Steps between C-alpha positions, in 0.01 A plus 500: 500500500203733509153391393417841353446513126739708295240747371367566852857545625575749222181697572586512871857608422381782272245619754749500787764679292248765398391563858859491632645735239206739541535505878877553480449786252248667732730453802800655325301793364326574828836494677665731250203729454340529841773426752766706324249772412557488124133442412381845608627840386572763763500829312670381183629165373838385626746270322374221727147551366622479141704191577210333678245568227743388229556176695126462562400529132792286379446223752123503440557457126749218562262325740206522258723368219605209725136420583397509134796279404425255781126469437512495119679163493268207445475242779563158354236253612646195322 
C-alpha cells in the first residue's frame, strides 16, 4: 500500500481535480468559442453566439459551485 498519509492524499486529489476540471473547461470553451467562431460577433449575434454564451455562463457557474463544494469540506487529519 502507499506510504502517503490520508490528509496529504486528499489535498493532492482536490488540487489535481481543480486543475483538471479547470483545464477541461477552458479547452471546451476555447474549442466552441474560437474554433467554431461563436465567441466573436460578425455584424450581429447569431444563434450560435447565444448558445455559446449561455453554455459559457452556465458551465462557469457549475464549475465554481463544484470548486466551492470540493474545497469547503474539511480534511480529516485523524
